[in-house]
MARLUM-69437 format. One record per residue (C-alpha): residue number from 1; residue in one letter; y, x, z. Coordinates in steps of 0.2 Angstrom, whole numbers. Example, Ala and Ser with C-alpha at 12.3 -4.5 7.8 and 13.67 -1.06 7.14 Angstrom:
<nodes>
+-----+------+-------+-------+-------+
| pos | code |     y |     x |     z |
+-----+------+-------+-------+-------+
|   1 |    A |   -22 |    62 |    39 |
|   2 |    S |    -5 |    68 |    36 |
+-----+------+-------+-------+-------+
</nodes>
This chain:
<nodes>
+-----+------+-------+-------+-------+
| pos | code |     y |     x |     z |
+-----+------+-------+-------+-------+
|   1 |    M |   -71 |    32 |   -18 |
|   2 |    G |   -68 |    32 |   -36 |
|   3 |    E |   -49 |    40 |   -38 |
|   4 |    A |   -35 |    38 |   -47 |
|   5 |    D |   -37 |    37 |   -63 |
|   6 |    A |   -53 |    41 |   -61 |
|   7 |    N |   -57 |    46 |   -80 |
|   8 |    W |   -43 |    59 |   -81 |
|   9 |    A |   -47 |    65 |   -63 |
|  10 |    V |   -68 |    68 |   -64 |
|  11 |    A |   -66 |    74 |   -83 |
|  12 |    R |   -53 |    88 |   -75 |
|  13 |    G |   -61 |    91 |   -58 |
|  14 |    G |   -48 |    88 |   -49 |
|  15 |    Y |   -30 |    88 |   -49 |
|  16 |    G |   -22 |   103 |   -51 |
|  17 |    S |   -29 |   117 |   -41 |
|  18 |    F |   -39 |   103 |   -29 |
|  19 |    Q |   -56 |    99 |   -31 |
|  20 |    I |   -63 |    83 |   -27 |
|  21 |    L |   -80 |    75 |   -24 |
|  22 |    K |   -86 |    64 |   -38 |
|  23 |    S |   -86 |    44 |   -36 |
|  24 |    E |  -106 |    46 |   -42 |
|  25 |    D |  -109 |    59 |   -28 |
|  26 |    L |   -99 |    49 |   -15 |
|  27 |    A |  -106 |    30 |   -19 |
|  28 |    Q |  -125 |    37 |   -20 |
|  29 |    Y |  -125 |    39 |    -1 |
|  30 |    T |  -113 |    24 |     6 |
|  31 |    G |  -123 |     9 |     2 |
|  32 |    G |  -119 |     1 |    17 |
|  33 |    A |  -102 |     0 |    16 |
|  34 |    D |   -92 |   -17 |    16 |
|  35 |    A |   -84 |   -13 |     1 |
|  36 |    F |   -81 |    -1 |   -13 |
|  37 |    S |   -63 |     5 |    -9 |
|  38 |    Y |   -52 |    16 |   -24 |
|  39 |    H |   -37 |    21 |   -30 |
|  40 |    H |   -29 |    21 |   -44 |
|  41 |    Y |   -12 |    29 |   -50 |
|  42 |    G |   -10 |    27 |   -72 |
|  43 |    A |     0 |    43 |   -72 |
|  44 |    V |     7 |    58 |   -60 |
|  45 |    S |    27 |    58 |   -59 |
|  46 |    Q |    36 |    70 |   -66 |
|  47 |    R |    37 |    79 |   -48 |
|  48 |    G |    20 |    83 |   -52 |
|  49 |    A |    22 |    88 |   -68 |
|  50 |    P |    12 |   105 |   -66 |
|  51 |    M |    -2 |    93 |   -65 |
|  52 |    G |     4 |    87 |   -84 |
|  53 |    H |    -3 |    65 |   -90 |
|  54 |    Q |    12 |    62 |   -90 |
|  55 |    T |    23 |    43 |   -93 |
|  56 |    S |    40 |    36 |   -97 |
|  57 |    P |    50 |    23 |   -97 |
|  58 |    D |    50 |    18 |  -113 |
|  59 |    R |    31 |    14 |  -112 |
|  60 |    A |    33 |     6 |   -95 |
|  61 |    L |    31 |   -13 |  -104 |
|  62 |    G |    20 |    -6 |  -114 |
|  63 |    E |     0 |   -13 |  -116 |
|  64 |    G |    -9 |     3 |  -115 |
|  65 |    W |     2 |     6 |   -98 |
|  66 |    L |    -2 |    -8 |   -90 |
|  67 |    S |   -20 |   -10 |   -95 |
|  68 |    R |   -24 |     7 |   -87 |
|  69 |    T |   -27 |    -1 |   -71 |
|  70 |    D |   -41 |   -10 |   -80 |
|  71 |    Q |   -47 |     6 |   -86 |
|  72 |    T |   -50 |    14 |   -69 |
|  73 |    L |   -58 |    -3 |   -63 |
|  74 |    A |   -71 |    -2 |   -75 |
|  75 |    Y |   -73 |    15 |   -73 |
|  76 |    C |   -77 |    12 |   -54 |
|  77 |    R |   -84 |    -4 |   -57 |
|  78 |    R |  -100 |     7 |   -67 |
|  79 |    V |  -101 |    18 |   -53 |
|  80 |    R |  -101 |     3 |   -39 |
|  81 |    D |  -117 |    -6 |   -48 |
|  82 |    R |  -127 |     7 |   -48 |
|  83 |    W |  -125 |    14 |   -34 |
|  84 |    M |  -116 |    -3 |   -23 |
|  85 |    P |  -122 |   -18 |   -32 |
|  86 |    G |  -114 |   -33 |   -25 |
|  87 |    K |   -99 |   -23 |   -15 |
|  88 |    R |   -81 |   -30 |   -14 |
|  89 |    F |   -68 |   -19 |   -22 |
|  90 |    W |   -54 |   -14 |   -15 |
|  91 |    N |   -38 |    -6 |   -22 |
|  92 |    T |   -35 |     5 |    -6 |
|  93 |    E |   -20 |    14 |   -13 |
|  94 |    T |   -10 |    13 |   -29 |
|  95 |    G |     8 |    14 |   -35 |
|  96 |    E |    21 |    17 |   -51 |
|  97 |    T |    13 |    35 |   -52 |
|  98 |    A |     6 |    49 |   -41 |
|  99 |    C |    16 |    62 |   -29 |
| 100 |    G |    28 |    49 |   -27 |
| 101 |    G |    32 |    40 |   -40 |
| 102 |    N |    44 |    41 |   -57 |
| 103 |    P |    63 |    41 |   -56 |
| 104 |    W |    63 |    23 |   -60 |
| 105 |    A |    49 |    16 |   -52 |
| 106 |    G |    58 |    10 |   -36 |
| 107 |    S |    69 |     1 |   -53 |
| 108 |    F |    65 |   -19 |   -59 |
| 109 |    L |    56 |   -10 |   -74 |
| 110 |    D |    39 |    -5 |   -61 |
| 111 |    T |    39 |   -23 |   -55 |
| 112 |    F |    31 |   -30 |   -70 |
| 113 |    R |    18 |   -16 |   -67 |
| 114 |    Y |    15 |   -21 |   -50 |
| 115 |    L |    12 |   -40 |   -54 |
| 116 |    D |     4 |   -39 |   -69 |
| 117 |    Q |    -7 |   -25 |   -61 |
| 118 |    L |   -11 |   -38 |   -43 |
| 119 |    G |   -14 |   -52 |   -58 |
| 120 |    R |   -27 |   -42 |   -67 |
| 121 |    L |   -35 |   -35 |   -54 |
| 122 |    A |   -39 |   -53 |   -44 |
| 123 |    R |   -48 |   -59 |   -61 |
| 124 |    Q |   -59 |   -46 |   -58 |
| 125 |    E |   -66 |   -48 |   -42 |
| 126 |    V |   -52 |   -36 |   -32 |
| 127 |    E |   -49 |   -43 |   -17 |
| 128 |    V |   -38 |   -28 |    -7 |
| 129 |    V |   -24 |   -22 |   -16 |
| 130 |    L |   -12 |   -10 |    -4 |
| 131 |    H |     4 |    -2 |   -13 |
| 132 |    N |     9 |    15 |    -9 |
| 133 |    T |    22 |    12 |     1 |
| 134 |    L |    31 |     3 |    10 |
| 135 |    A |    47 |    13 |    13 |
| 136 |    A |    43 |    31 |     6 |
| 137 |    S |    47 |    39 |    -9 |
| 138 |    G |    51 |    34 |   -25 |
| 139 |    Y |    38 |    19 |   -26 |
| 140 |    S |    41 |    11 |   -10 |
| 141 |    L |    44 |    -7 |   -10 |
| 142 |    L |    58 |    -3 |     3 |
| 143 |    H |    74 |    10 |     1 |
| 144 |    E |    69 |    25 |    14 |
| 145 |    G |    86 |    26 |    22 |
| 146 |    D |    90 |     9 |    26 |
| 147 |    F |    77 |    -1 |    22 |
| 148 |    T |    84 |   -12 |     9 |
| 149 |    P |    74 |   -21 |    -1 |
| 150 |    K |    69 |   -15 |   -20 |
| 151 |    P |    66 |   -27 |   -34 |
| 152 |    S |    47 |   -26 |   -31 |
| 153 |    Y |    48 |   -32 |   -14 |
| 154 |    W |    53 |   -46 |   -21 |
| 155 |    G |    42 |   -49 |   -33 |
| 156 |    A |    29 |   -46 |   -19 |
| 157 |    L |    37 |   -59 |    -6 |
| 158 |    L |    35 |   -72 |   -21 |
| 159 |    W |    17 |   -70 |   -26 |
| 160 |    R |    15 |   -68 |    -6 |
| 161 |    G |    23 |   -85 |    -5 |
| 162 |    L |    15 |   -95 |   -19 |
| 163 |    M |    -1 |   -88 |   -27 |
| 164 |    G |   -16 |   -92 |   -16 |
| 165 |    T |   -30 |   -84 |   -17 |
| 166 |    T |   -42 |   -95 |   -30 |
| 167 |    V |   -40 |   -88 |   -50 |
| 168 |    L |   -39 |   -99 |   -60 |
| 169 |    D |   -42 |   -98 |   -80 |
| 170 |    T |   -28 |  -100 |   -87 |
| 171 |    G |   -33 |  -105 |  -104 |
| 172 |    F |   -20 |   -91 |  -111 |
| 173 |    T |   -26 |   -74 |  -119 |
| 174 |    N |   -14 |   -61 |  -114 |
| 175 |    R |    -5 |   -55 |  -128 |
| 176 |    P |     9 |   -42 |  -131 |
| 177 |    G |    23 |   -49 |  -126 |
| 178 |    L |    17 |   -61 |  -114 |
| 179 |    H |     5 |   -61 |  -100 |
| 180 |    V |     3 |   -77 |   -88 |
| 181 |    Y |    -8 |   -76 |   -73 |
| 182 |    A |   -16 |   -92 |   -61 |
| 183 |    H |   -19 |   -98 |   -44 |
| 184 |    N |   -20 |  -112 |   -34 |
| 185 |    L |    -2 |  -114 |   -26 |
| 186 |    R |    -1 |  -111 |    -7 |
| 187 |    R |     1 |  -124 |     6 |
| 188 |    A |    -1 |  -136 |    -8 |
| 189 |    A |   -19 |  -145 |   -13 |
| 190 |    G |   -22 |  -146 |   -31 |
| 191 |    G |    -5 |  -137 |   -36 |
| 192 |    V |    -6 |  -121 |   -45 |
| 193 |    A |     4 |  -106 |   -46 |
| 194 |    L |     8 |   -96 |   -63 |
| 195 |    L |    13 |   -79 |   -64 |
| 196 |    V |    23 |   -76 |   -81 |
| 197 |    L |    27 |   -59 |   -89 |
| 198 |    N |    38 |   -58 |  -103 |
| 199 |    T |    35 |   -39 |  -106 |
| 200 |    D |    46 |   -41 |  -124 |
| 201 |    R |    61 |   -31 |  -121 |
| 202 |    A |    72 |   -41 |  -137 |
| 203 |    A |    62 |   -59 |  -139 |
| 204 |    S |    60 |   -73 |  -129 |
| 205 |    R |    46 |   -81 |  -125 |
| 206 |    S |    40 |  -100 |  -121 |
| 207 |    L |    24 |  -109 |  -115 |
| 208 |    A |    20 |  -128 |  -112 |
| 209 |    I |    18 |  -134 |   -95 |
| 210 |    P |    11 |  -150 |   -90 |
| 211 |    V |    18 |  -159 |   -77 |
| 212 |    A |    36 |  -154 |   -69 |
| 213 |    A |    36 |  -138 |   -59 |
| 214 |    Q |    49 |  -127 |   -48 |
| 215 |    R |    53 |  -110 |   -55 |
| 216 |    F |    57 |   -94 |   -51 |
| 217 |    T |    62 |   -79 |   -64 |
| 218 |    L |    67 |   -62 |   -57 |
| 219 |    A |    80 |   -54 |   -68 |
| 220 |    A |    90 |   -39 |   -71 |
| 221 |    T |   105 |   -33 |   -81 |
| 222 |    S |    95 |   -19 |   -84 |
| 223 |    V |    78 |   -16 |   -82 |
| 224 |    T |    81 |     1 |   -74 |
| 225 |    D |    92 |   -10 |   -62 |
| 226 |    T |    88 |    -6 |   -43 |
| 227 |    S |    95 |   -25 |   -39 |
| 228 |    V |    88 |   -41 |   -46 |
| 229 |    T |    94 |   -59 |   -48 |
| 230 |    L |    83 |   -75 |   -44 |
| 231 |    N |    85 |   -89 |   -54 |
| 232 |    G |   104 |   -82 |   -58 |
| 233 |    T |   110 |   -76 |   -40 |
| 234 |    P |   105 |   -59 |   -33 |
| 235 |    L |    95 |   -55 |   -20 |
| 236 |    E |    99 |   -51 |    -5 |
| 237 |    L |    98 |   -49 |    14 |
| 238 |    G |   108 |   -58 |    25 |
| 239 |    A |   116 |   -55 |    42 |
| 240 |    G |   104 |   -47 |    54 |
| 241 |    D |    93 |   -41 |    38 |
| 242 |    A |    87 |   -60 |    37 |
| 243 |    L |    80 |   -65 |    21 |
| 244 |    P |    89 |   -77 |     8 |
| 245 |    A |    82 |   -94 |     3 |
| 246 |    M |    72 |   -91 |   -11 |
| 247 |    A |    72 |  -110 |   -20 |
| 248 |    G |    67 |  -115 |   -37 |
| 249 |    Q |    74 |  -123 |   -49 |
| 250 |    Q |    66 |  -138 |   -57 |
| 251 |    V |    60 |  -140 |   -72 |
| 252 |    G |    53 |  -153 |   -82 |
| 253 |    A |    35 |  -155 |   -93 |
| 254 |    G |    35 |  -148 |  -110 |
| 255 |    E |    40 |  -130 |  -119 |
| 256 |    L |    50 |  -118 |  -105 |
| 257 |    A |    56 |  -101 |  -112 |
| 258 |    F |    56 |   -87 |  -105 |
| 259 |    V |    70 |   -73 |  -109 |
| 260 |    P |    68 |   -53 |  -113 |
| 261 |    A |    60 |   -45 |  -100 |
| 262 |    T |    60 |   -57 |   -86 |
| 263 |    I |    47 |   -62 |   -72 |
| 264 |    T |    45 |   -79 |   -68 |
| 265 |    F |    32 |   -89 |   -55 |
| 266 |    L |    31 |  -108 |   -58 |
| 267 |    A |    24 |  -118 |   -43 |
| 268 |    I |    17 |  -134 |   -50 |
| 269 |    P |    11 |  -144 |   -33 |
| 270 |    A |     8 |  -161 |   -45 |
| 271 |    A |    -5 |  -153 |   -56 |
| 272 |    Q |   -21 |  -160 |   -47 |
| 273 |    N |   -33 |  -147 |   -49 |
| 274 |    E |   -50 |  -150 |   -43 |
| 275 |    A |   -51 |  -132 |   -39 |
| 276 |    C |   -38 |  -129 |   -29 |
| 277 |    R |   -38 |  -143 |   -15 |
+-----+------+-------+-------+-------+
</nodes>
């Protein structure tokens, strides 16, 4: 309960000619549920233009767009706290925009929104995030025709392989151009995994790390490309649709630079973080 851009939908009573039940009305009768389930879309895609509330590729790396998932969750939290206090949050449907996604939904541009959303929601008690969809329409993780991976699929694969379920305080305040998230490193007691997004299209950013790490940087020639590289090597399936080796690049302790419009995971197995043991 809670609807895709809940504030917008509730204010208008529904999407287009479709009426919806308000989250308040649903929540007060479902206190025995296991979790508070909600959907989020930051806007309606161009194919749903008659319903308005659009966005554009020029805004896709901006703070206003990336923070919309926080706004929906804040609305849902108020409803949850009133009618279902203490229940877990599950985001059971989300994607680039409602109605199948915009034309750029399957490009590298939307991978920033996707991974940034995972980082934001993990910090705010959201235990489940279900992306819509795997292999249908514009916002899918796989191409509908031949199931080849889109950029966000590779991002999801790295997230699942590196970012554990213990959320850590980065000690860094996210700011325009640089977002940082930290979790325990999977399969490495005491290890830490960082997700670093340089959302600036023109300027490099930097971050200091105290010990050596393995670096995994996703990049593209253009942010609207539908293919990406990992540490400079194109990511693509092999014979029999085998996944490629997704090895990290060894980097030493110190200041690391992140070139414009790139997404980097850092695996730090020697972090010796007590919360990750």
